[in-house]
Jmol script that loads the backbone (N, CA, C; Angstrom):
load data "model"
ATOM      1  N   UNK A   1      96.717  21.610 114.400  1.00  0.00           N
ATOM      2  CA  UNK A   1      97.155  22.812 113.717  1.00  0.00           C
ATOM      3  C   UNK A   1      96.316  24.014 114.169  1.00  0.00           C
ATOM      4  N   UNK A   2      95.006  23.809 114.282  1.00  0.00           N
ATOM      5  CA  UNK A   2      94.148  24.923 114.708  1.00  0.00           C
ATOM      6  C   UNK A   2      94.423  25.322 116.160  1.00  0.00           C
ATOM      7  N   UNK A   3      94.728  24.346 116.990  1.00  0.00           N
ATOM      8  CA  UNK A   3      95.051  24.650 118.379  1.00  0.00           C
ATOM      9  C   UNK A   3      96.313  25.487 118.494  1.00  0.00           C
ATOM     10  N   UNK A   4      97.312  25.160 117.687  1.00  0.00           N
ATOM     11  CA  UNK A   4      98.548  25.935 117.680  1.00  0.00           C
ATOM     12  C   UNK A   4      98.294  27.350 117.167  1.00  0.00           C
ATOM     13  N   UNK A   5      97.501  27.483 116.116  1.00  0.00           N
ATOM     14  CA  UNK A   5      97.175  28.807 115.571  1.00  0.00           C
ATOM     15  C   UNK A   5      96.401  29.632 116.608  1.00  0.00           C
ATOM     16  N   UNK A   6      95.504  28.965 117.343  1.00  0.00           N
ATOM     17  CA  UNK A   6      94.737  29.659 118.383  1.00  0.00           C
ATOM     18  C   UNK A   6      95.659  30.159 119.496  1.00  0.00           C
ATOM     19  N   UNK A   7      96.621  29.343 119.884  1.00  0.00           N
ATOM     20  CA  UNK A   7      97.561  29.753 120.933  1.00  0.00           C
ATOM     21  C   UNK A   7      98.422  30.936 120.481  1.00  0.00           C
ATOM     22  N   UNK A   8      98.859  30.922 119.237  1.00  0.00           N
ATOM     23  CA  UNK A   8      99.648  32.040 118.709  1.00  0.00           C
ATOM     24  C   UNK A   8      98.794  33.300 118.658  1.00  0.00           C
ATOM     25  N   UNK A   9      97.536  33.134 118.206  1.00  0.00           N
ATOM     26  CA  UNK A   9      96.616  34.278 118.153  1.00  0.00           C
ATOM     27  C   UNK A   9      96.414  34.863 119.547  1.00  0.00           C
ATOM     28  N   UNK A  10      96.170  34.028 120.540  1.00  0.00           N
ATOM     29  CA  UNK A  10      95.967  34.516 121.906  1.00  0.00           C
ATOM     30  C   UNK A  10      97.214  35.175 122.472  1.00  0.00           C
ATOM     31  N   UNK A  11      98.379  34.646 122.123  1.00  0.00           N
ATOM     32  CA  UNK A  11      99.615  35.222 122.650  1.00  0.00           C
ATOM     33  C   UNK A  11      99.803  36.663 122.190  1.00  0.00           C
ATOM     34  N   UNK A  12      99.478  36.938 120.940  1.00  0.00           N
ATOM     35  CA  UNK A  12      99.738  38.265 120.387  1.00  0.00           C
ATOM     36  C   UNK A  12      98.529  39.196 120.432  1.00  0.00           C
ATOM     37  N   UNK A  13      97.342  38.680 120.653  1.00  0.00           N
ATOM     38  CA  UNK A  13      96.139  39.523 120.599  1.00  0.00           C
ATOM     39  C   UNK A  13      95.369  39.586 121.910  1.00  0.00           C
ATOM     40  N   UNK A  14      95.878  38.986 122.964  1.00  0.00           N
ATOM     41  CA  UNK A  14      95.163  38.989 124.239  1.00  0.00           C
ATOM     42  C   UNK A  14      94.948  40.401 124.763  1.00  0.00           C
ATOM     43  N   UNK A  15      95.946  41.235 124.662  1.00  0.00           N
ATOM     44  CA  UNK A  15      95.837  42.611 125.156  1.00  0.00           C
ATOM     45  C   UNK A  15      94.719  43.359 124.429  1.00  0.00           C
ATOM     46  N   UNK A  16      94.654  43.184 123.124  1.00  0.00           N
ATOM     47  CA  UNK A  16      93.618  43.857 122.341  1.00  0.00           C
ATOM     48  C   UNK A  16      92.234  43.340 122.722  1.00  0.00           C
ATOM     49  N   UNK A  17      92.113  42.043 122.896  1.00  0.00           N
ATOM     50  CA  UNK A  17      90.822  41.451 123.259  1.00  0.00           C
ATOM     51  C   UNK A  17      90.375  41.938 124.635  1.00  0.00           C
ATOM     52  N   UNK A  18      91.288  41.958 125.594  1.00  0.00           N
ATOM     53  CA  UNK A  18      90.952  42.379 126.956  1.00  0.00           C
ATOM     54  C   UNK A  18      90.541  43.850 126.977  1.00  0.00           C
ATOM     55  N   UNK A  19      91.337  44.725 126.358  1.00  0.00           N
ATOM     56  CA  UNK A  19      91.014  46.154 126.372  1.00  0.00           C
ATOM     57  C   UNK A  19      89.733  46.451 125.589  1.00  0.00           C
ATOM     58  N   UNK A  20      89.496  45.726 124.500  1.00  0.00           N
ATOM     59  CA  UNK A  20      88.248  45.912 123.757  1.00  0.00           C
ATOM     60  C   UNK A  20      87.055  45.531 124.610  1.00  0.00           C
ATOM     61  N   UNK A  21      87.150  44.432 125.323  1.00  0.00           N
ATOM     62  CA  UNK A  21      86.066  44.005 126.207  1.00  0.00           C
ATOM     63  C   UNK A  21      85.827  45.025 127.316  1.00  0.00           C
ATOM     64  N   UNK A  22      86.890  45.519 127.921  1.00  0.00           N
ATOM     65  CA  UNK A  22      86.751  46.505 129.002  1.00  0.00           C
ATOM     66  C   UNK A  22      86.119  47.795 128.484  1.00  0.00           C
ATOM     67  N   UNK A  23      86.601  48.289 127.352  1.00  0.00           N
ATOM     68  CA  UNK A  23      86.077  49.550 126.814  1.00  0.00           C
ATOM     69  C   UNK A  23      84.636  49.411 126.335  1.00  0.00           C
ATOM     70  N   UNK A  24      84.295  48.280 125.714  1.00  0.00           N
ATOM     71  CA  UNK A  24      82.906  48.080 125.290  1.00  0.00           C
ATOM     72  C   UNK A  24      81.973  47.975 126.493  1.00  0.00           C
ATOM     73  N   UNK A  25      82.441  47.354 127.561  1.00  0.00           N
ATOM     74  CA  UNK A  25      81.635  47.295 128.782  1.00  0.00           C
ATOM     75  C   UNK A  25      81.426  48.690 129.360  1.00  0.00           C
ATOM     76  N   UNK A  26      82.474  49.490 129.382  1.00  0.00           N
ATOM     77  CA  UNK A  26      82.375  50.850 129.907  1.00  0.00           C
ATOM     78  C   UNK A  26      81.443  51.705 129.046  1.00  0.00           C
ATOM     79  N   UNK A  27      81.628  51.676 127.724  1.00  0.00           N
ATOM     80  CA  UNK A  27      80.779  52.474 126.840  1.00  0.00           C
ATOM     81  C   UNK A  27      79.334  51.992 126.851  1.00  0.00           C
ATOM     82  N   UNK A  28      79.133  50.682 126.969  1.00  0.00           N
ATOM     83  CA  UNK A  28      77.775  50.144 127.052  1.00  0.00           C
ATOM     84  C   UNK A  28      77.065  50.587 128.321  1.00  0.00           C
ATOM     85  N   UNK A  29      77.785  50.599 129.432  1.00  0.00           N
ATOM     86  CA  UNK A  29      77.170  51.043 130.688  1.00  0.00           C
ATOM     87  C   UNK A  29      76.875  52.538 130.653  1.00  0.00           C
ATOM     88  N   UNK A  30      77.738  53.316 130.005  1.00  0.00           N
ATOM     89  CA  UNK A  30      77.475  54.754 129.859  1.00  0.00           C
ATOM     90  C   UNK A  30      76.247  54.980 128.982  1.00  0.00           C
ATOM     91  N   UNK A  31      76.144  54.237 127.882  1.00  0.00           N
ATOM     92  CA  UNK A  31      74.987  54.380 126.992  1.00  0.00           C
ATOM     93  C   UNK A  31      73.691  53.990 127.706  1.00  0.00           C
ATOM     94  N   UNK A  32      73.728  52.910 128.480  1.00  0.00           N
ATOM     95  CA  UNK A  32      72.540  52.491 129.222  1.00  0.00           C
ATOM     96  C   UNK A  32      72.161  53.529 130.273  1.00  0.00           C
ATOM     97  N   UNK A  33      73.142  54.140 130.904  1.00  0.00           N
ATOM     98  CA  UNK A  33      72.872  55.181 131.894  1.00  0.00           C
ATOM     99  C   UNK A  33      72.207  56.389 131.239  1.00  0.00           C
ATOM    100  N   UNK A  34      72.708  56.808 130.072  1.00  0.00           N
ATOM    101  CA  UNK A  34      72.070  57.919 129.366  1.00  0.00           C
ATOM    102  C   UNK A  34      70.651  57.566 128.938  1.00  0.00           C
ATOM    103  N   UNK A  35      70.430  56.332 128.547  1.00  0.00           N
ATOM    104  CA  UNK A  35      69.074  55.900 128.182  1.00  0.00           C
ATOM    105  C   UNK A  35      68.148  56.007 129.395  1.00  0.00           C
ATOM    106  N   UNK A  36      68.646  55.620 130.563  1.00  0.00           N
ATOM    107  CA  UNK A  36      67.850  55.777 131.784  1.00  0.00           C
ATOM    108  C   UNK A  36      67.595  57.248 132.099  1.00  0.00           C
ATOM    109  N   UNK A  37      68.563  58.105 131.816  1.00  0.00           N
ATOM    110  CA  UNK A  37      68.340  59.542 131.999  1.00  0.00           C
ATOM    111  C   UNK A  37      67.223  60.043 131.082  1.00  0.00           C
ATOM    112  N   UNK A  38      67.192  59.559 129.852  1.00  0.00           N
ATOM    113  CA  UNK A  38      66.110  59.940 128.945  1.00  0.00           C
ATOM    114  C   UNK A  38      64.768  59.399 129.432  1.00  0.00           C
ATOM    115  N   UNK A  39      64.722  58.133 129.835  1.00  0.00           N
ATOM    116  CA  UNK A  39      63.471  57.536 130.292  1.00  0.00           C
ATOM    117  C   UNK A  39      63.000  58.151 131.598  1.00  0.00           C
ATOM    118  N   UNK A  40      63.936  58.578 132.429  1.00  0.00           N
ATOM    119  CA  UNK A  40      63.581  59.195 133.696  1.00  0.00           C
ATOM    120  C   UNK A  40      63.148  60.640 133.572  1.00  0.00           C
ATOM    121  N   UNK A  41      63.232  61.207 132.389  1.00  0.00           N
ATOM    122  CA  UNK A  41      62.812  62.581 132.177  1.00  0.00           C
ATOM    123  C   UNK A  41      63.827  63.607 132.638  1.00  0.00           C
ATOM    124  N   UNK A  42      65.005  63.164 133.022  1.00  0.00           N
ATOM    125  CA  UNK A  42      66.045  64.089 133.458  1.00  0.00           C
ATOM    126  C   UNK A  42      66.642  64.792 132.243  1.00  0.00           C
ATOM    127  N   UNK A  43      66.919  64.026 131.208  1.00  0.00           N
ATOM    128  CA  UNK A  43      67.344  64.570 129.917  1.00  0.00           C
ATOM    129  C   UNK A  43      66.185  64.406 128.936  1.00  0.00           C
ATOM    130  N   UNK A  44      65.977  65.389 128.126  1.00  0.00           N
ATOM    131  CA  UNK A  44      64.980  65.277 127.062  1.00  0.00           C
ATOM    132  C   UNK A  44      65.700  65.443 125.732  1.00  0.00           C
ATOM    133  N   UNK A  45      65.053  64.989 124.688  1.00  0.00           N
ATOM    134  CA  UNK A  45      65.684  64.994 123.365  1.00  0.00           C
ATOM    135  C   UNK A  45      66.098  66.403 122.961  1.00  0.00           C
ATOM    136  N   UNK A  46      65.318  67.395 123.355  1.00  0.00           N
ATOM    137  CA  UNK A  46      65.632  68.782 122.986  1.00  0.00           C
ATOM    138  C   UNK A  46      66.887  69.300 123.683  1.00  0.00           C
ATOM    139  N   UNK A  47      67.273  68.693 124.807  1.00  0.00           N
ATOM    140  CA  UNK A  47      68.458  69.136 125.548  1.00  0.00           C
ATOM    141  C   UNK A  47      69.760  68.725 124.877  1.00  0.00           C
ATOM    142  N   UNK A  48      69.734  67.688 124.051  1.00  0.00           N
ATOM    143  CA  UNK A  48      70.949  67.183 123.422  1.00  0.00           C
ATOM    144  C   UNK A  48      71.062  67.783 122.027  1.00  0.00           C
ATOM    145  N   UNK A  49      72.074  68.622 121.793  1.00  0.00           N
ATOM    146  CA  UNK A  49      72.200  69.284 120.490  1.00  0.00           C
ATOM    147  C   UNK A  49      72.381  68.273 119.356  1.00  0.00           C
ATOM    148  N   UNK A  50      71.567  68.417 118.342  1.00  0.00           N
ATOM    149  CA  UNK A  50      71.689  67.586 117.153  1.00  0.00           C
ATOM    150  C   UNK A  50      70.935  66.277 117.213  1.00  0.00           C
ATOM    151  N   UNK A  51      70.526  65.819 118.404  1.00  0.00           N
ATOM    152  CA  UNK A  51      69.840  64.532 118.500  1.00  0.00           C
ATOM    153  C   UNK A  51      68.460  64.587 117.877  1.00  0.00           C
ATOM    154  N   UNK A  52      67.753  65.661 118.118  1.00  0.00           N
ATOM    155  CA  UNK A  52      66.402  65.793 117.562  1.00  0.00           C
ATOM    156  C   UNK A  52      66.460  65.853 116.031  1.00  0.00           C
ATOM    157  N   UNK A  53      67.435  66.584 115.492  1.00  0.00           N
ATOM    158  CA  UNK A  53      67.583  66.664 114.038  1.00  0.00           C
ATOM    159  C   UNK A  53      67.981  65.317 113.445  1.00  0.00           C
ATOM    160  N   UNK A  54      68.876  64.609 114.124  1.00  0.00           N
ATOM    161  CA  UNK A  54      69.313  63.306 113.621  1.00  0.00           C
ATOM    162  C   UNK A  54      68.169  62.307 113.620  1.00  0.00           C
ATOM    163  N   UNK A  55      67.348  62.335 114.663  1.00  0.00           N
ATOM    164  CA  UNK A  55      66.203  61.432 114.706  1.00  0.00           C
ATOM    165  C   UNK A  55      65.163  61.806 113.647  1.00  0.00           C
ATOM    166  N   UNK A  56      64.993  63.092 113.399  1.00  0.00           N
ATOM    167  CA  UNK A  56      64.034  63.540 112.394  1.00  0.00           C
ATOM    168  C   UNK A  56      64.500  63.148 110.990  1.00  0.00           C
ATOM    169  N   UNK A  57      65.798  63.222 110.729  1.00  0.00           N
ATOM    170  CA  UNK A  57      66.317  62.849 109.418  1.00  0.00           C
ATOM    171  C   UNK A  57      66.156  61.361 109.157  1.00  0.00           C
ATOM    172  N   UNK A  58      66.324  60.563 110.197  1.00  0.00           N
ATOM    173  CA  UNK A  58      66.169  59.122 110.040  1.00  0.00           C
ATOM    174  C   UNK A  58      64.706  58.710 110.017  1.00  0.00           C
ATOM    175  N   UNK A  59      63.848  59.598 110.460  1.00  0.00           N
ATOM    176  CA  UNK A  59      62.428  59.257 110.530  1.00  0.00           C
ATOM    177  C   UNK A  59      62.135  58.263 111.637  1.00  0.00           C
ATOM    178  N   UNK A  60      63.006  58.198 112.615  1.00  0.00           N
ATOM    179  CA  UNK A  60      62.868  57.235 113.701  1.00  0.00           C
ATOM    180  C   UNK A  60      62.027  57.841 114.818  1.00  0.00           C
ATOM    181  N   UNK A  61      60.802  57.402 114.940  1.00  0.00           N
ATOM    182  CA  UNK A  61      59.941  57.867 116.027  1.00  0.00           C
ATOM    183  C   UNK A  61      59.886  56.848 117.149  1.00  0.00           C
ATOM    184  N   UNK A  62      60.488  55.681 116.943  1.00  0.00           N
ATOM    185  CA  UNK A  62      60.464  54.640 117.964  1.00  0.00           C
ATOM    186  C   UNK A  62      61.170  55.087 119.229  1.00  0.00           C
ATOM    187  N   UNK A  63      62.318  55.739 119.098  1.00  0.00           N
ATOM    188  CA  UNK A  63      63.072  56.193 120.270  1.00  0.00           C
ATOM    189  C   UNK A  63      62.278  57.222 121.050  1.00  0.00           C
ATOM    190  N   UNK A  64      61.677  58.186 120.343  1.00  0.00           N
ATOM    191  CA  UNK A  64      60.908  59.220 121.027  1.00  0.00           C
ATOM    192  C   UNK A  64      59.653  58.637 121.659  1.00  0.00           C
ATOM    193  N   UNK A  65      59.019  57.679 120.993  1.00  0.00           N
ATOM    194  CA  UNK A  65      57.825  57.058 121.560  1.00  0.00           C
ATOM    195  C   UNK A  65      58.156  56.213 122.779  1.00  0.00           C
ATOM    196  N   UNK A  66      59.339  55.612 122.786  1.00  0.00           N
ATOM    197  CA  UNK A  66      59.715  54.779 123.929  1.00  0.00           C
ATOM    198  C   UNK A  66      60.017  55.617 125.168  1.00  0.00           C
ATOM    199  N   UNK A  67      60.221  56.913 124.981  1.00  0.00           N
ATOM    200  CA  UNK A  67      60.523  57.781 126.116  1.00  0.00           C
ATOM    201  C   UNK A  67      59.274  58.221 126.873  1.00  0.00           C
ATOM    202  N   UNK A  68      58.108  57.972 126.332  1.00  0.00           N
ATOM    203  CA  UNK A  68      56.865  58.340 127.006  1.00  0.00           C
ATOM    204  C   UNK A  68      56.555  57.300 128.077  1.00  0.00           C
ATOM    205  N   UNK A  69      56.518  57.724 129.321  1.00  0.00           N
ATOM    206  CA  UNK A  69      56.214  56.808 130.413  1.00  0.00           C
ATOM    207  C   UNK A  69      55.462  57.567 131.506  1.00  0.00           C
ATOM    208  N   UNK A  70      54.870  56.808 132.429  1.00  0.00           N
ATOM    209  CA  UNK A  70      54.130  57.450 133.505  1.00  0.00           C
ATOM    210  C   UNK A  70      55.083  57.912 134.609  1.00  0.00           C
ATOM    211  N   UNK A  71      54.531  58.608 135.583  1.00  0.00           N
ATOM    212  CA  UNK A  71      55.366  59.220 136.633  1.00  0.00           C
ATOM    213  C   UNK A  71      56.071  58.183 137.504  1.00  0.00           C
ATOM    214  N   UNK A  72      55.401  57.058 137.802  1.00  0.00           N
ATOM    215  CA  UNK A  72      56.052  56.030 138.619  1.00  0.00           C
ATOM    216  C   UNK A  72      57.258  55.438 137.894  1.00  0.00           C
ATOM    217  N   UNK A  73      57.080  55.190 136.610  1.00  0.00           N
ATOM    218  CA  UNK A  73      58.198  54.650 135.833  1.00  0.00           C
ATOM    219  C   UNK A  73      59.314  55.670 135.710  1.00  0.00           C
ATOM    220  N   UNK A  74      58.952  56.935 135.531  1.00  0.00           N
ATOM    221  CA  UNK A  74      59.979  57.974 135.429  1.00  0.00           C
ATOM    222  C   UNK A  74      60.815  58.040 136.689  1.00  0.00           C
ATOM    223  N   UNK A  75      60.173  57.929 137.839  1.00  0.00           N
ATOM    224  CA  UNK A  75      60.919  57.971 139.087  1.00  0.00           C
ATOM    225  C   UNK A  75      61.848  56.761 139.210  1.00  0.00           C
ATOM    226  N   UNK A  76      61.369  55.586 138.817  1.00  0.00           N
ATOM    227  CA  UNK A  76      62.210  54.379 138.871  1.00  0.00           C
ATOM    228  C   UNK A  76      63.385  54.504 137.904  1.00  0.00           C
ATOM    229  N   UNK A  77      63.137  55.032 136.705  1.00  0.00           N
ATOM    230  CA  UNK A  77      64.213  55.211 135.735  1.00  0.00           C
ATOM    231  C   UNK A  77      65.205  56.275 136.205  1.00  0.00           C
ATOM    232  N   UNK A  78      64.727  57.301 136.869  1.00  0.00           N
ATOM    233  CA  UNK A  78      65.630  58.326 137.401  1.00  0.00           C
ATOM    234  C   UNK A  78      66.547  57.725 138.462  1.00  0.00           C
ATOM    235  N   UNK A  79      66.001  56.886 139.312  1.00  0.00           N
ATOM    236  CA  UNK A  79      66.820  56.219 140.323  1.00  0.00           C
ATOM    237  C   UNK A  79      67.844  55.313 139.649  1.00  0.00           C
ATOM    238  N   UNK A  80      67.408  54.575 138.616  1.00  0.00           N
ATOM    239  CA  UNK A  80      68.336  53.716 137.885  1.00  0.00           C
ATOM    240  C   UNK A  80      69.425  54.535 137.189  1.00  0.00           C
ATOM    241  N   UNK A  81      69.075  55.731 136.727  1.00  0.00           N
ATOM    242  CA  UNK A  81      70.071  56.600 136.097  1.00  0.00           C
ATOM    243  C   UNK A  81      71.134  57.014 137.107  1.00  0.00           C
ATOM    244  N   UNK A  82      70.713  57.363 138.311  1.00  0.00           N
ATOM    245  CA  UNK A  82      71.676  57.757 139.341  1.00  0.00           C
ATOM    246  C   UNK A  82      72.545  56.574 139.770  1.00  0.00           C
ATOM    247  N   UNK A  83      71.928  55.412 139.926  1.00  0.00           N
ATOM    248  CA  UNK A  83      72.692  54.208 140.277  1.00  0.00           C
ATOM    249  C   UNK A  83      73.668  53.868 139.152  1.00  0.00           C
ATOM    250  N   UNK A  84      73.208  53.981 137.905  1.00  0.00           N
ATOM    251  CA  UNK A  84      74.075  53.725 136.760  1.00  0.00           C
ATOM    252  C   UNK A  84      75.237  54.689 136.694  1.00  0.00           C
ATOM    253  N   UNK A  85      74.998  55.941 137.061  1.00  0.00           N
ATOM    254  CA  UNK A  85      76.074  56.929 137.080  1.00  0.00           C
ATOM    255  C   UNK A  85      77.139  56.555 138.095  1.00  0.00           C
ATOM    256  N   UNK A  86      76.718  56.147 139.269  1.00  0.00           N
ATOM    257  CA  UNK A  86      77.668  55.719 140.308  1.00  0.00           C
ATOM    258  C   UNK A  86      78.440  54.494 139.835  1.00  0.00           C
ATOM    259  N   UNK A  87      77.747  53.538 139.221  1.00  0.00           N
ATOM    260  CA  UNK A  87      78.420  52.333 138.730  1.00  0.00           C
ATOM    261  C   UNK A  87      79.421  52.661 137.632  1.00  0.00           C
ATOM    262  N   UNK A  88      79.068  53.577 136.737  1.00  0.00           N
ATOM    263  CA  UNK A  88      79.988  53.978 135.665  1.00  0.00           C
ATOM    264  C   UNK A  88      81.234  54.650 136.228  1.00  0.00           C
ATOM    265  N   UNK A  89      81.051  55.495 137.214  1.00  0.00           N
ATOM    266  CA  UNK A  89      82.197  56.165 137.834  1.00  0.00           C
ATOM    267  C   UNK A  89      83.086  55.156 138.545  1.00  0.00           C
ATOM    268  N   UNK A  90      82.475  54.207 139.254  1.00  0.00           N
ATOM    269  CA  UNK A  90      83.264  53.173 139.929  1.00  0.00           C
ATOM    270  C   UNK A  90      83.995  52.287 138.921  1.00  0.00           C
ATOM    271  N   UNK A  91      83.334  51.940 137.830  1.00  0.00           N
ATOM    272  CA  UNK A  91      83.965  51.117 136.801  1.00  0.00           C
ATOM    273  C   UNK A  91      85.134  51.849 136.156  1.00  0.00           C
ATOM    274  N   UNK A  92      84.954  53.124 135.872  1.00  0.00           N
ATOM    275  CA  UNK A  92      86.032  53.923 135.296  1.00  0.00           C
ATOM    276  C   UNK A  92      87.204  54.036 136.265  1.00  0.00           C
ATOM    277  N   UNK A  93      86.916  54.276 137.532  1.00  0.00           N
ATOM    278  CA  UNK A  93      87.979  54.368 138.537  1.00  0.00           C
ATOM    279  C   UNK A  93      88.712  53.032 138.681  1.00  0.00           C
ATOM    280  N   UNK A  94      87.984  51.936 138.617  1.00  0.00           N
ATOM    281  CA  UNK A  94      88.595  50.614 138.709  1.00  0.00           C
ATOM    282  C   UNK A  94      89.511  50.338 137.518  1.00  0.00           C
ATOM    283  N   UNK A  95      89.067  50.700 136.325  1.00  0.00           N
ATOM    284  CA  UNK A  95      89.896  50.500 135.135  1.00  0.00           C
ATOM    285  C   UNK A  95      91.154  51.364 135.205  1.00  0.00           C
ATOM    286  N   UNK A  96      91.002  52.610 135.639  1.00  0.00           N
ATOM    287  CA  UNK A  96      92.166  53.491 135.763  1.00  0.00           C
ATOM    288  C   UNK A  96      93.135  52.963 136.820  1.00  0.00           C
ATOM    289  N   UNK A  97      92.613  52.485 137.942  1.00  0.00           N
ATOM    290  CA  UNK A  97      93.473  52.013 139.022  1.00  0.00           C
ATOM    291  C   UNK A  97      94.189  50.722 138.644  1.00  0.00           C
ATOM    292  N   UNK A  98      93.573  49.895 137.821  1.00  0.00           N
ATOM    293  CA  UNK A  98      94.148  48.587 137.500  1.00  0.00           C
ATOM    294  C   UNK A  98      94.745  48.531 136.094  1.00  0.00           C
ATOM    295  N   UNK A  99      94.935  49.672 135.447  1.00  0.00           N
ATOM    296  CA  UNK A  99      95.402  49.639 134.050  1.00  0.00           C
ATOM    297  C   UNK A  99      96.779  48.982 133.900  1.00  0.00           C
ATOM    298  N   UNK A 100      97.665  49.181 134.842  1.00  0.00           N
ATOM    299  CA  UNK A 100      98.985  48.538 134.754  1.00  0.00           C
ATOM    300  C   UNK A 100      98.877  47.037 134.922  1.00  0.00           C
ATOM    301  N   UNK A 101      98.047  46.601 135.845  1.00  0.00           N
ATOM    302  CA  UNK A 101      97.865  45.148 136.044  1.00  0.00           C
ATOM    303  C   UNK A 101      97.205  44.518 134.823  1.00  0.00           C
ATOM    304  N   UNK A 102      96.255  45.226 134.228  1.00  0.00           N
ATOM    305  CA  UNK A 102      95.585  44.720 133.039  1.00  0.00           C
ATOM    306  C   UNK A 102      96.572  44.654 131.877  1.00  0.00           C
ATOM    307  N   UNK A 103      97.398  45.654 131.741  1.00  0.00           N
ATOM    308  CA  UNK A 103      98.376  45.715 130.655  1.00  0.00           C
ATOM    309  C   UNK A 103      99.399  44.582 130.778  1.00  0.00           C
ATOM    310  N   UNK A 104      99.788  44.253 132.004  1.00  0.00           N
ATOM    311  CA  UNK A 104     100.793  43.204 132.208  1.00  0.00           C
ATOM    312  C   UNK A 104     100.234  41.795 132.081  1.00  0.00           C
ATOM    313  N   UNK A 105      98.938  41.652 132.173  1.00  0.00           N
ATOM    314  CA  UNK A 105      98.337  40.311 132.138  1.00  0.00           C
ATOM    315  C   UNK A 105      98.393  39.686 130.776  1.00  0.00           C
TER     316      UNK A 105
END
end "model"
wireframe off; spacefill off
backbone 0.3
color backbone group
């Protein structure tokens, strides 16, 4: 009975599961890229409107403290930010190019 219910669930919800996985992967890679931009010193908390106020309201100093790093680490994180940006753009282009194939699957 459970196997039959699972097959029915997959038949009607596969599209939702696939698109949710793709979008979460895309948003996760974008978030990680922005985190690398912060760690690399390219973006600072003051550059993002409202982020400093939101962190101050929550009393969260962990995020700001984690952004303090030495120059060698900043350079490595900056490189990772640029690589992450290229990967995000390629992933987005791949999803856009294959959206019909994904929809039909």
